[in-house]
C-alpha positions as CSV (number, residue, x, y, z in Angstrom):
1,M,3.9,13.2,5.8
2,K,4.2,11.2,2.6
3,L,6.7,8.4,2.1
4,K,7.6,6.2,-0.9
5,N,7.9,3.1,1.3
6,I,8.4,1.6,4.7
7,V,10.1,-1.8,5.0
8,T,9.6,-3.7,8.3
9,M,11.3,-6.7,9.8
10,D,8.6,-9.0,8.4
11,D,8.7,-9.2,4.6
12,E,4.9,-9.4,4.5
13,L,4.7,-5.8,5.9
14,T,6.1,-3.5,3.2
15,F,4.1,-0.4,2.7
16,T,4.3,1.7,-0.5
17,D,3.1,5.2,-1.4
18,I,1.9,5.9,2.1
19,E,1.0,8.8,4.3
20,V,2.0,8.9,7.9
21,L,-0.9,10.7,9.6
22,N,0.5,11.5,13.0
23,I,4.0,12.7,11.8
24,K,4.9,16.0,10.1
25,N,8.5,15.7,9.1
26,I,11.6,13.4,8.9
27,K,13.0,14.6,12.2
28,Q,9.7,13.8,14.0
29,L,9.6,10.4,12.3
30,D,13.2,9.6,13.5
31,R,12.3,10.5,17.0
32,A,9.1,8.4,16.9
33,I,11.1,5.4,15.7
34,Q,13.7,5.9,18.5
35,K,10.9,6.0,21.1
36,C,9.0,3.0,19.6
37,K,5.8,5.1,19.0
38,V,2.8,3.7,17.2
39,L,2.4,5.3,13.7
40,E,-0.8,5.8,11.9
41,I,-0.2,4.8,8.3
42,K,-2.6,5.4,5.4
43,E,-2.2,3.1,2.3
44,N,-4.8,2.8,-0.4
45,G,-7.4,4.4,1.7
46,K,-6.9,2.0,4.6
47,I,-5.4,3.1,8.0
48,Y,-3.0,0.9,9.8
49,K,-1.3,1.3,13.2
50,L,2.3,0.2,13.1
51,N,4.7,-0.1,16.0
52,S,7.7,1.9,14.7
53,S,10.2,-0.5,16.4
54,Y,9.5,-2.9,13.5
55,I,10.7,-0.4,10.9
56,I,14.1,-1.2,9.4
57,F,14.0,1.2,6.4
58,Y,12.0,4.0,5.0
59,Q,12.3,6.1,1.9
60,P,11.0,9.7,1.9
């Protein structure tokens, strides 16, 4: 699933133009955030693992 950005609690961790590899839609992303699941995020060819409990905002 592609997103424009994800903003986390820490200002240093703002991801832009990303793809969430282990999520298929917004509903699944919302459930993953509620359950504090780890997300696999691909940005500029690099893959990051992000604990979704740190996400305060995302933009589809």
